N, C-alpha and C positions, 0 to 999 in steps of 0.2 A: 624716656622715649617720646611719649606723647608729647611733652612741649616741645621736643625738637621738631617733630611732626608738624604742630601747629605753627611753630616758628617758620618754618618754610612754606607753609600755606599762607601765613599771614604776610611775608614777605612778597611772595607771587600775587596775592590779592593787592598789596599796595601798588604794585608794578602795575597791575591791569588796570585798576581804578586810575591812578593817575595818569596813565597812557591814554586810556580811553576817554577821560575826560578833558585830558589837556592838548592832544595832540590836533583836534579839530579847532580848537582855539588859535594853536600856533598858526596854522594854516590860513587862519583868517588874519594874520599879519601880512598877508601876502596876496591881497585879491587877484583873482585870475590865476593864480598858481595851480590851484586844482580844475583840471579840465575835466569836460562833460564825460569822457571816458574812464576818469578816476585816475587820469596818469599825472605826475606831479614831475616836470623837468627843470622848474626855476631853482636855480643854484642856491640862491638866499634862502628860498623856504625848506630845501633839503637840510641844508646846513643849520638851520634853526632847529629842524626834527631832529638831527643828530645830537645837538646840545641838549635839547629836551630829553631824549631817550636817556643820555648818560645821565643828565640830574634825576631821572626817575629810576634808574638803577643803582645809582648812589643811595637814594632813600629805600629802596628796596634791601638793600644790603645793610643799611641801619637798622632796619626794622627787624629785620632775622636775628641781629644779635641784641635786640632790645628784648624779644619773647624768648630766645633760647640761648643755650650756654654752649652748645657742642662746637668744637672746634672746626668741623667740617662744614657745617651749616651754610656760610655764606658760599662756599664752593658749590655744594649740592644745588643751591637755589639758583646759582649763576649758570649752572650745567642744564638745570632744566628751564631757564629763561631762554638759553640758546638753543635746546632742541625745540621748544615752542616758537621761537623767534624763526628757525630755519623753515619750519612750516609754513609760518604766516607769510613770512618773505616769498616763498614759493609761490603762493597766491598772487603775490603783487609783483612777481619779476618783471614782468612786460611794461608794467605801468611807472618804472622808476629807472632812473641809470644803474648799471652794475656796481659802481663806486660806492653808491648810497647803499644798497643792501649789503656790502662787504664790510663796510664801516660800522653799520648799525651791528651787525653780529659780532664782529669783531671787539667793540666796547662793552658789549653785555656781560662778560665773567670780569675784566678787570675793574669795571665801573663799581660791580656789585660788590666785589672784594675789598676795593678801596672804601666804599660806604660802609662796609661792615667795619672797618677799621676805625671809623669814626665813631663808632659805638662803645 
């Protein structure tokens, strides 16, 4: 039980560290994409961020299976990522197009589950 909890925490931590460390770097690939008000409307930058978020979710799913052995751990992690993602995306709702938010959220659980299948 403790290892299962640690596995989910490790997967969440991996997602958080990779996202927080990498997303600013991804935006640097598109100078001028990040506006002064914090908004991003550049389609290429947004698509790059979606690809990056998917890769990060794959990695998090992989980590959860490396640490824990419970069959439902990837789903639990995916749901936690989705719930946290909804809260965070709400804060940025006016700064990016709706399609970005919806795709970002829609990809979290499937990518996490697929990443777990790689482990």
